[in-house]
PDB file with SEQRES, HELIX, SHEET and CRYST1 records, atoms N, CA, C and O in Angstrom:
SEQRES   1 A   71  MET VAL ALA PHE SER LEU LEU VAL VAL GLY GLY LEU ASN          
SEQRES   2 A   71  TRP LEU LEU PHE GLY LEU LEU ASP MET ASN LEU VAL MET          
SEQRES   3 A   71  MET ILE LEU GLY GLY ILE PRO VAL LEU GLU LYS ALA VAL          
SEQRES   4 A   71  TYR VAL LEU VAL GLY LEU SER ALA ILE TYR GLU VAL VAL          
SEQRES   5 A   71  THR HIS LYS ALA SER CYS ARG HIS CYS SER SER GLY GLY          
SEQRES   6 A   71  ALA VAL GLY GLN GLY MET                                      
HELIX    1 AA1 VAL A    2  LEU A   20  1                                  19    
HELIX    2 AA2 LEU A   24  LEU A   29  1                                   6    
HELIX    3 AA3 PRO A   33  SER A   57  1                                  25    
HELIX    4 AA4 ARG A   59  SER A   62  1                                   4    
CRYST1    1.000    1.000    1.000  90.00  90.00  90.00 P 1           1          
ATOM      1  N   MET A   1      14.028  25.112   4.602  1.00  0.00           N  
ATOM      2  CA  MET A   1      15.297  24.593   4.128  1.00  0.00           C  
ATOM      3  C   MET A   1      16.145  24.067   5.296  1.00  0.00           C  
ATOM      4  O   MET A   1      16.849  23.066   5.162  1.00  0.00           O  
ATOM      5  N   VAL A   2      16.066  24.753   6.432  1.00  0.00           N  
ATOM      6  CA  VAL A   2      16.821  24.312   7.612  1.00  0.00           C  
ATOM      7  C   VAL A   2      16.305  22.954   8.071  1.00  0.00           C  
ATOM      8  O   VAL A   2      17.089  22.054   8.372  1.00  0.00           O  
ATOM      9  N   ALA A   3      14.979  22.810   8.123  1.00  0.00           N  
ATOM     10  CA  ALA A   3      14.391  21.535   8.559  1.00  0.00           C  
ATOM     11  C   ALA A   3      14.814  20.412   7.623  1.00  0.00           C  
ATOM     12  O   ALA A   3      15.167  19.325   8.081  1.00  0.00           O  
ATOM     13  N   PHE A   4      14.781  20.660   6.327  1.00  0.00           N  
ATOM     14  CA  PHE A   4      15.177  19.644   5.359  1.00  0.00           C  
ATOM     15  C   PHE A   4      16.647  19.270   5.539  1.00  0.00           C  
ATOM     16  O   PHE A   4      17.001  18.092   5.499  1.00  0.00           O  
ATOM     17  N   SER A   5      17.500  20.272   5.736  1.00  0.00           N  
ATOM     18  CA  SER A   5      18.926  20.016   5.933  1.00  0.00           C  
ATOM     19  C   SER A   5      19.172  19.163   7.176  1.00  0.00           C  
ATOM     20  O   SER A   5      20.003  18.255   7.156  1.00  0.00           O  
ATOM     21  N   LEU A   6      18.451  19.456   8.253  1.00  0.00           N  
ATOM     22  CA  LEU A   6      18.599  18.664   9.472  1.00  0.00           C  
ATOM     23  C   LEU A   6      18.126  17.232   9.259  1.00  0.00           C  
ATOM     24  O   LEU A   6      18.699  16.299   9.820  1.00  0.00           O  
ATOM     25  N   LEU A   7      17.091  17.055   8.458  1.00  0.00           N  
ATOM     26  CA  LEU A   7      16.624  15.696   8.162  1.00  0.00           C  
ATOM     27  C   LEU A   7      17.657  14.930   7.348  1.00  0.00           C  
ATOM     28  O   LEU A   7      17.827  13.726   7.538  1.00  0.00           O  
ATOM     29  N   VAL A   8      18.333  15.605   6.462  1.00  0.00           N  
ATOM     30  CA  VAL A   8      19.392  14.953   5.679  1.00  0.00           C  
ATOM     31  C   VAL A   8      20.530  14.521   6.602  1.00  0.00           C  
ATOM     32  O   VAL A   8      21.030  13.401   6.498  1.00  0.00           O  
ATOM     33  N   VAL A   9      20.937  15.417   7.507  1.00  0.00           N  
ATOM     34  CA  VAL A   9      21.998  15.067   8.458  1.00  0.00           C  
ATOM     35  C   VAL A   9      21.565  13.871   9.308  1.00  0.00           C  
ATOM     36  O   VAL A   9      22.345  12.943   9.524  1.00  0.00           O  
ATOM     37  N   GLY A  10      20.325  13.897   9.786  1.00  0.00           N  
ATOM     38  CA  GLY A  10      19.820  12.788  10.594  1.00  0.00           C  
ATOM     39  C   GLY A  10      19.786  11.485   9.816  1.00  0.00           C  
ATOM     40  O   GLY A  10      20.150  10.432  10.339  1.00  0.00           O  
ATOM     41  N   GLY A  11      19.351  11.558   8.571  1.00  0.00           N  
ATOM     42  CA  GLY A  11      19.302  10.360   7.736  1.00  0.00           C  
ATOM     43  C   GLY A  11      20.681   9.794   7.452  1.00  0.00           C  
ATOM     44  O   GLY A  11      20.885   8.582   7.502  1.00  0.00           O  
ATOM     45  N   LEU A  12      21.625  10.674   7.154  1.00  0.00           N  
ATOM     46  CA  LEU A  12      22.995  10.214   6.918  1.00  0.00           C  
ATOM     47  C   LEU A  12      23.603   9.617   8.184  1.00  0.00           C  
ATOM     48  O   LEU A  12      24.342   8.634   8.126  1.00  0.00           O  
ATOM     49  N   ASN A  13      23.286  10.221   9.322  1.00  0.00           N  
ATOM     50  CA  ASN A  13      23.787   9.685  10.583  1.00  0.00           C  
ATOM     51  C   ASN A  13      23.275   8.262  10.804  1.00  0.00           C  
ATOM     52  O   ASN A  13      24.041   7.380  11.195  1.00  0.00           O  
ATOM     53  N   TRP A  14      21.986   8.037  10.554  1.00  0.00           N  
ATOM     54  CA  TRP A  14      21.430   6.688  10.724  1.00  0.00           C  
ATOM     55  C   TRP A  14      22.033   5.716   9.722  1.00  0.00           C  
ATOM     56  O   TRP A  14      22.281   4.559  10.062  1.00  0.00           O  
ATOM     57  N   LEU A  15      22.272   6.159   8.503  1.00  0.00           N  
ATOM     58  CA  LEU A  15      22.894   5.301   7.496  1.00  0.00           C  
ATOM     59  C   LEU A  15      24.286   4.863   7.944  1.00  0.00           C  
ATOM     60  O   LEU A  15      24.615   3.677   7.912  1.00  0.00           O  
ATOM     61  N   LEU A  16      25.099   5.830   8.362  1.00  0.00           N  
ATOM     62  CA  LEU A  16      26.448   5.502   8.809  1.00  0.00           C  
ATOM     63  C   LEU A  16      26.434   4.636  10.062  1.00  0.00           C  
ATOM     64  O   LEU A  16      27.262   3.738  10.215  1.00  0.00           O  
ATOM     65  N   PHE A  17      25.492   4.911  10.953  1.00  0.00           N  
ATOM     66  CA  PHE A  17      25.395   4.105  12.167  1.00  0.00           C  
ATOM     67  C   PHE A  17      25.002   2.669  11.831  1.00  0.00           C  
ATOM     68  O   PHE A  17      25.560   1.722  12.386  1.00  0.00           O  
ATOM     69  N   GLY A  18      24.049   2.513  10.929  1.00  0.00           N  
ATOM     70  CA  GLY A  18      23.588   1.177  10.553  1.00  0.00           C  
ATOM     71  C   GLY A  18      24.618   0.373   9.790  1.00  0.00           C  
ATOM     72  O   GLY A  18      24.754  -0.830  10.011  1.00  0.00           O  
ATOM     73  N   LEU A  19      25.352   1.028   8.889  1.00  0.00           N  
ATOM     74  CA  LEU A  19      26.318   0.315   8.063  1.00  0.00           C  
ATOM     75  C   LEU A  19      27.682   0.152   8.724  1.00  0.00           C  
ATOM     76  O   LEU A  19      28.306  -0.906   8.635  1.00  0.00           O  
ATOM     77  N   LEU A  20      28.134   1.210   9.386  1.00  0.00           N  
ATOM     78  CA  LEU A  20      29.515   1.235   9.862  1.00  0.00           C  
ATOM     79  C   LEU A  20      29.648   1.431  11.370  1.00  0.00           C  
ATOM     80  O   LEU A  20      30.761   1.515  11.890  1.00  0.00           O  
ATOM     81  N   ASP A  21      28.525   1.504  12.068  1.00  0.00           N  
ATOM     82  CA  ASP A  21      28.521   1.745  13.520  1.00  0.00           C  
ATOM     83  C   ASP A  21      29.251   3.046  13.864  1.00  0.00           C  
ATOM     84  O   ASP A  21      29.954   3.130  14.871  1.00  0.00           O  
ATOM     85  N   MET A  22      29.069   4.067  13.004  1.00  0.00           N  
ATOM     86  CA  MET A  22      29.670   5.387  13.217  1.00  0.00           C  
ATOM     87  C   MET A  22      28.567   6.392  13.535  1.00  0.00           C  
ATOM     88  O   MET A  22      27.506   6.371  12.912  1.00  0.00           O  
ATOM     89  N   ASN A  23      28.819   7.267  14.501  1.00  0.00           N  
ATOM     90  CA  ASN A  23      27.871   8.314  14.846  1.00  0.00           C  
ATOM     91  C   ASN A  23      28.422   9.637  14.333  1.00  0.00           C  
ATOM     92  O   ASN A  23      29.312  10.228  14.944  1.00  0.00           O  
ATOM     93  N   LEU A  24      27.888  10.095  13.206  1.00  0.00           N  
ATOM     94  CA  LEU A  24      28.359  11.309  12.547  1.00  0.00           C  
ATOM     95  C   LEU A  24      28.204  12.531  13.449  1.00  0.00           C  
ATOM     96  O   LEU A  24      29.097  13.377  13.504  1.00  0.00           O  
ATOM     97  N   VAL A  25      27.085  12.629  14.149  1.00  0.00           N  
ATOM     98  CA  VAL A  25      26.855  13.778  15.024  1.00  0.00           C  
ATOM     99  C   VAL A  25      27.915  13.826  16.125  1.00  0.00           C  
ATOM    100  O   VAL A  25      28.452  14.892  16.426  1.00  0.00           O  
ATOM    101  N   MET A  26      28.211  12.689  16.716  1.00  0.00           N  
ATOM    102  CA  MET A  26      29.224  12.636  17.762  1.00  0.00           C  
ATOM    103  C   MET A  26      30.601  13.021  17.200  1.00  0.00           C  
ATOM    104  O   MET A  26      31.366  13.735  17.849  1.00  0.00           O  
ATOM    105  N   MET A  27      30.905  12.544  15.993  1.00  0.00           N  
ATOM    106  CA  MET A  27      32.193  12.852  15.383  1.00  0.00           C  
ATOM    107  C   MET A  27      32.330  14.350  15.102  1.00  0.00           C  
ATOM    108  O   MET A  27      33.390  14.931  15.334  1.00  0.00           O  
ATOM    109  N   ILE A  28      31.271  14.968  14.607  1.00  0.00           N  
ATOM    110  CA  ILE A  28      31.311  16.393  14.264  1.00  0.00           C  
ATOM    111  C   ILE A  28      31.392  17.255  15.519  1.00  0.00           C  
ATOM    112  O   ILE A  28      32.134  18.236  15.557  1.00  0.00           O  
ATOM    113  N   LEU A  29      30.629  16.888  16.543  1.00  0.00           N  
ATOM    114  CA  LEU A  29      30.549  17.724  17.746  1.00  0.00           C  
ATOM    115  C   LEU A  29      31.539  17.323  18.831  1.00  0.00           C  
ATOM    116  O   LEU A  29      31.518  17.894  19.922  1.00  0.00           O  
ATOM    117  N   GLY A  30      32.389  16.371  18.558  1.00  0.00           N  
ATOM    118  CA  GLY A  30      33.434  16.011  19.493  1.00  0.00           C  
ATOM    119  C   GLY A  30      32.966  15.312  20.750  1.00  0.00           C  
ATOM    120  O   GLY A  30      33.658  15.356  21.766  1.00  0.00           O  
ATOM    121  N   GLY A  31      31.828  14.676  20.713  1.00  0.00           N  
ATOM    122  CA  GLY A  31      31.358  13.918  21.866  1.00  0.00           C  
ATOM    123  C   GLY A  31      30.846  14.772  23.009  1.00  0.00           C  
ATOM    124  O   GLY A  31      30.902  14.343  24.161  1.00  0.00           O  
ATOM    125  N   ILE A  32      30.344  15.980  22.725  1.00  0.00           N  
ATOM    126  CA  ILE A  32      29.771  16.844  23.763  1.00  0.00           C  
ATOM    127  C   ILE A  32      28.289  16.492  23.880  1.00  0.00           C  
ATOM    128  O   ILE A  32      27.490  16.879  23.026  1.00  0.00           O  
ATOM    129  N   PRO A  33      27.919  15.759  24.935  1.00  0.00           N  
ATOM    130  CA  PRO A  33      26.563  15.212  25.044  1.00  0.00           C  
ATOM    131  C   PRO A  33      25.432  16.244  24.938  1.00  0.00           C  
ATOM    132  O   PRO A  33      24.398  15.958  24.336  1.00  0.00           O  
ATOM    133  N   VAL A  34      25.614  17.419  25.507  1.00  0.00           N  
ATOM    134  CA  VAL A  34      24.551  18.437  25.458  1.00  0.00           C  
ATOM    135  C   VAL A  34      24.309  18.892  24.026  1.00  0.00           C  
ATOM    136  O   VAL A  34      23.163  19.061  23.609  1.00  0.00           O  
ATOM    137  N   LEU A  35      25.385  19.092  23.276  1.00  0.00           N  
ATOM    138  CA  LEU A  35      25.232  19.510  21.875  1.00  0.00           C  
ATOM    139  C   LEU A  35      24.657  18.387  21.020  1.00  0.00           C  
ATOM    140  O   LEU A  35      23.829  18.635  20.143  1.00  0.00           O  
ATOM    141  N   GLU A  36      25.090  17.160  21.268  1.00  0.00           N  
ATOM    142  CA  GLU A  36      24.529  16.021  20.532  1.00  0.00           C  
ATOM    143  C   GLU A  36      23.030  15.923  20.757  1.00  0.00           C  
ATOM    144  O   GLU A  36      22.257  15.757  19.814  1.00  0.00           O  
ATOM    145  N   LYS A  37      22.630  16.028  22.014  1.00  0.00           N  
ATOM    146  CA  LYS A  37      21.207  15.938  22.342  1.00  0.00           C  
ATOM    147  C   LYS A  37      20.417  17.059  21.660  1.00  0.00           C  
ATOM    148  O   LYS A  37      19.311  16.838  21.167  1.00  0.00           O  
ATOM    149  N   ALA A  38      20.999  18.268  21.639  1.00  0.00           N  
ATOM    150  CA  ALA A  38      20.343  19.397  20.979  1.00  0.00           C  
ATOM    151  C   ALA A  38      20.141  19.116  19.494  1.00  0.00           C  
ATOM    152  O   ALA A  38      19.088  19.428  18.939  1.00  0.00           O  
ATOM    153  N   VAL A  39      21.151  18.527  18.846  1.00  0.00           N  
ATOM    154  CA  VAL A  39      21.030  18.208  17.420  1.00  0.00           C  
ATOM    155  C   VAL A  39      19.929  17.171  17.211  1.00  0.00           C  
ATOM    156  O   VAL A  39      19.123  17.304  16.291  1.00  0.00           O  
ATOM    157  N   TYR A  40      19.889  16.144  18.052  1.00  0.00           N  
ATOM    158  CA  TYR A  40      18.857  15.117  17.906  1.00  0.00           C  
ATOM    159  C   TYR A  40      17.462  15.691  18.121  1.00  0.00           C  
ATOM    160  O   TYR A  40      16.522  15.303  17.427  1.00  0.00           O  
ATOM    161  N   VAL A  41      17.314  16.606  19.069  1.00  0.00           N  
ATOM    162  CA  VAL A  41      16.019  17.255  19.301  1.00  0.00           C  
ATOM    163  C   VAL A  41      15.633  18.091  18.086  1.00  0.00           C  
ATOM    164  O   VAL A  41      14.480  18.063  17.655  1.00  0.00           O  
ATOM    165  N   LEU A  42      16.590  18.834  17.530  1.00  0.00           N  
ATOM    166  CA  LEU A  42      16.304  19.646  16.337  1.00  0.00           C  
ATOM    167  C   LEU A  42      15.946  18.787  15.133  1.00  0.00           C  
ATOM    168  O   LEU A  42      15.072  19.156  14.349  1.00  0.00           O  
ATOM    169  N   VAL A  43      16.609  17.647  14.977  1.00  0.00           N  
ATOM    170  CA  VAL A  43      16.279  16.734  13.872  1.00  0.00           C  
ATOM    171  C   VAL A  43      14.858  16.207  14.050  1.00  0.00           C  
ATOM    172  O   VAL A  43      14.098  16.137  13.084  1.00  0.00           O  
ATOM    173  N   GLY A  44      14.495  15.836  15.275  1.00  0.00           N  
ATOM    174  CA  GLY A  44      13.140  15.352  15.543  1.00  0.00           C  
ATOM    175  C   GLY A  44      12.093  16.424  15.304  1.00  0.00           C  
ATOM    176  O   GLY A  44      11.048  16.151  14.712  1.00  0.00           O  
ATOM    177  N   LEU A  45      12.362  17.640  15.759  1.00  0.00           N  
ATOM    178  CA  LEU A  45      11.424  18.743  15.518  1.00  0.00           C  
ATOM    179  C   LEU A  45      11.306  19.053  14.027  1.00  0.00           C  
ATOM    180  O   LEU A  45      10.230  19.405  13.543  1.00  0.00           O  
ATOM    181  N   SER A  46      12.408  18.922  13.310  1.00  0.00           N  
ATOM    182  CA  SER A  46      12.382  19.125  11.859  1.00  0.00           C  
ATOM    183  C   SER A  46      11.501  18.094  11.178  1.00  0.00           C  
ATOM    184  O   SER A  46      10.770  18.415  10.240  1.00  0.00           O  
ATOM    185  N   ALA A  47      11.569  16.862  11.646  1.00  0.00           N  
ATOM    186  CA  ALA A  47      10.717  15.810  11.069  1.00  0.00           C  
ATOM    187  C   ALA A  47       9.248  16.131  11.306  1.00  0.00           C  
ATOM    188  O   ALA A  47       8.427  15.979  10.401  1.00  0.00           O  
ATOM    189  N   ILE A  48       8.910  16.573  12.508  1.00  0.00           N  
ATOM    190  CA  ILE A  48       7.519  16.938  12.809  1.00  0.00           C  
ATOM    191  C   ILE A  48       7.087  18.104  11.928  1.00  0.00           C  
ATOM    192  O   ILE A  48       5.984  18.093  11.381  1.00  0.00           O  
ATOM    193  N   TYR A  49       7.942  19.105  11.787  1.00  0.00           N  
ATOM    194  CA  TYR A  49       7.638  20.261  10.939  1.00  0.00           C  
ATOM    195  C   TYR A  49       7.390  19.829   9.498  1.00  0.00           C  
ATOM    196  O   TYR A  49       6.424  20.266   8.873  1.00  0.00           O  
ATOM    197  N   GLU A  50       8.259  18.974   8.974  1.00  0.00           N  
ATOM    198  CA  GLU A  50       8.102  18.515   7.593  1.00  0.00           C  
ATOM    199  C   GLU A  50       6.816  17.713   7.402  1.00  0.00           C  
ATOM    200  O   GLU A  50       6.160  17.839   6.368  1.00  0.00           O  
ATOM    201  N   VAL A  51       6.450  16.894   8.379  1.00  0.00           N  
ATOM    202  CA  VAL A  51       5.207  16.123   8.284  1.00  0.00           C  
ATOM    203  C   VAL A  51       4.009  17.061   8.252  1.00  0.00           C  
ATOM    204  O   VAL A  51       3.090  16.875   7.453  1.00  0.00           O  
ATOM    205  N   VAL A  52       4.018  18.067   9.118  1.00  0.00           N  
ATOM    206  CA  VAL A  52       2.881  18.989   9.228  1.00  0.00           C  
ATOM    207  C   VAL A  52       2.765  19.878   7.991  1.00  0.00           C  
ATOM    208  O   VAL A  52       1.656  20.162   7.539  1.00  0.00           O  
ATOM    209  N   THR A  53       3.897  20.322   7.440  1.00  0.00           N  
ATOM    210  CA  THR A  53       3.863  21.267   6.315  1.00  0.00           C  
ATOM    211  C   THR A  53       4.063  20.610   4.959  1.00  0.00           C  
ATOM    212  O   THR A  53       4.085  21.299   3.939  1.00  0.00           O  
ATOM    213  N   HIS A  54       4.209  19.300   4.929  1.00  0.00           N  
ATOM    214  CA  HIS A  54       4.548  18.598   3.689  1.00  0.00           C  
ATOM    215  C   HIS A  54       3.532  18.829   2.570  1.00  0.00           C  
ATOM    216  O   HIS A  54       3.917  19.147   1.445  1.00  0.00           O  
ATOM    217  N   LYS A  55       2.284  18.678   2.857  1.00  0.00           N  
ATOM    218  CA  LYS A  55       1.271  18.751   1.803  1.00  0.00           C  
ATOM    219  C   LYS A  55       1.275  20.106   1.104  1.00  0.00           C  
ATOM    220  O   LYS A  55       1.091  20.181  -0.111  1.00  0.00           O  
ATOM    221  N   ALA A  56       1.482  21.167   1.863  1.00  0.00           N  
ATOM    222  CA  ALA A  56       1.488  22.505   1.272  1.00  0.00           C  
ATOM    223  C   ALA A  56       2.709  22.744   0.393  1.00  0.00           C  
ATOM    224  O   ALA A  56       2.637  23.515  -0.564  1.00  0.00           O  
ATOM    225  N   SER A  57       3.825  22.095   0.701  1.00  0.00           N  
ATOM    226  CA  SER A  57       5.047  22.353  -0.055  1.00  0.00           C  
ATOM    227  C   SER A  57       5.349  21.289  -1.111  1.00  0.00           C  
ATOM    228  O   SER A  57       6.288  21.453  -1.889  1.00  0.00           O  
ATOM    229  N   CYS A  58       4.585  20.219  -1.155  1.00  0.00           N  
ATOM    230  CA  CYS A  58       4.831  19.139  -2.101  1.00  0.00           C  
ATOM    231  C   CYS A  58       3.975  19.336  -3.350  1.00  0.00           C  
ATOM    232  O   CYS A  58       2.749  19.400  -3.260  1.00  0.00           O  
ATOM    233  N   ARG A  59       4.613  19.432  -4.508  1.00  0.00           N  
ATOM    234  CA  ARG A  59       3.861  19.620  -5.751  1.00  0.00           C  
ATOM    235  C   ARG A  59       2.911  18.459  -6.010  1.00  0.00           C  
ATOM    236  O   ARG A  59       1.788  18.663  -6.471  1.00  0.00           O  
ATOM    237  N   HIS A  60       3.351  17.259  -5.719  1.00  0.00           N  
ATOM    238  CA  HIS A  60       2.528  16.076  -5.963  1.00  0.00           C  
ATOM    239  C   HIS A  60       1.327  16.028  -5.010  1.00  0.00           C  
ATOM    240  O   HIS A  60       0.200  15.766  -5.431  1.00  0.00           O  
ATOM    241  N   CYS A  61       1.578  16.280  -3.745  1.00  0.00           N  
ATOM    242  CA  CYS A  61       0.500  16.195  -2.749  1.00  0.00           C  
ATOM    243  C   CYS A  61      -0.503  17.328  -2.893  1.00  0.00           C  
ATOM    244  O   CYS A  61      -1.706  17.116  -2.735  1.00  0.00           O  
ATOM    245  N   SER A  62      -0.018  18.539  -3.192  1.00  0.00           N  
ATOM    246  CA  SER A  62      -0.925  19.668  -3.295  1.00  0.00           C  
ATOM    247  C   SER A  62      -1.793  19.587  -4.548  1.00  0.00           C  
ATOM    248  O   SER A  62      -2.812  20.272  -4.628  1.00  0.00           O  
ATOM    249  N   SER A  63      -1.413  18.769  -5.522  1.00  0.00           N  
ATOM    250  CA  SER A  63      -2.225  18.612  -6.731  1.00  0.00           C  
ATOM    251  C   SER A  63      -3.339  17.586  -6.545  1.00  0.00           C  
ATOM    252  O   SER A  63      -4.175  17.398  -7.429  1.00  0.00           O  
ATOM    253  N   GLY A  64      -3.345  16.925  -5.385  1.00  0.00           N  
ATOM    254  CA  GLY A  64      -4.390  15.941  -5.112  1.00  0.00           C  
ATOM    255  C   GLY A  64      -4.055  14.563  -5.613  1.00  0.00           C  
ATOM    256  O   GLY A  64      -4.892  13.664  -5.536  1.00  0.00           O  
ATOM    257  N   GLY A  65      -2.854  14.363  -6.127  1.00  0.00           N  
ATOM    258  CA  GLY A  65      -2.448  13.064  -6.645  1.00  0.00           C  
ATOM    259  C   GLY A  65      -2.198  12.061  -5.526  1.00  0.00           C  
ATOM    260  O   GLY A  65      -1.776  12.433  -4.431  1.00  0.00           O  
ATOM    261  N   ALA A  66      -2.459  10.808  -5.804  1.00  0.00           N  
ATOM    262  CA  ALA A  66      -2.204   9.750  -4.829  1.00  0.00           C  
ATOM    263  C   ALA A  66      -0.798   9.208  -5.031  1.00  0.00           C  
ATOM    264  O   ALA A  66      -0.203   9.393  -6.093  1.00  0.00           O  
ATOM    265  N   VAL A  67      -0.281   8.558  -4.040  1.00  0.00           N  
ATOM    266  CA  VAL A  67       1.049   7.976  -4.115  1.00  0.00           C  
ATOM    267  C   VAL A  67       1.080   6.948  -5.242  1.00  0.00           C  
ATOM    268  O   VAL A  67       0.203   6.090  -5.345  1.00  0.00           O  
ATOM    269  N   GLY A  68       2.103   7.050  -6.079  1.00  0.00           N  
ATOM    270  CA  GLY A  68       2.249   6.088  -7.166  1.00  0.00           C  
ATOM    271  C   GLY A  68       1.603   6.515  -8.468  1.00  0.00           C  
ATOM    272  O   GLY A  68       1.838   5.888  -9.501  1.00  0.00           O  
ATOM    273  N   GLN A  69       0.785   7.577  -8.448  1.00  0.00           N  
ATOM    274  CA  GLN A  69       0.147   8.028  -9.683  1.00  0.00           C  
ATOM    275  C   GLN A  69       0.957   9.154 -10.301  1.00  0.00           C  
ATOM    276  O   GLN A  69       1.622   9.907  -9.590  1.00  0.00           O  
ATOM    277  N   GLY A  70       0.905   9.269 -11.587  1.00  0.00           N  
ATOM    278  CA  GLY A  70       1.549  10.344 -12.286  1.00  0.00           C  
ATOM    279  C   GLY A  70       3.047  10.182 -12.454  1.00  0.00           C  
ATOM    280  O   GLY A  70       3.746  11.167 -12.692  1.00  0.00           O  
ATOM    281  N   MET A  71       3.552   8.980 -12.339  1.00  0.00           N  
ATOM    282  CA  MET A  71       4.990   8.763 -12.494  1.00  0.00           C  
ATOM    283  C   MET A  71       5.286   8.342 -13.889  1.00  0.00           C  
ATOM    284  O   MET A  71       6.445   8.108 -14.231  1.00  0.00           O  
TER     285      MET A  71                                                      
END                                                                             
């Protein structure tokens, strides 16, 4: 759940950056570079964790279904 939450924060940050040129992480952490970097590292590690564990936790993937089938 923590990894998923960090991915959501990372995704929202990229959305705001792309649309409005706003950095949500910087705004929340007050521009403290060490903390910002830590958040970005945790978001990246969360993405790797989700990729590695996705098949086991995904109902669609664990059933052997292919992308686009069963919708």
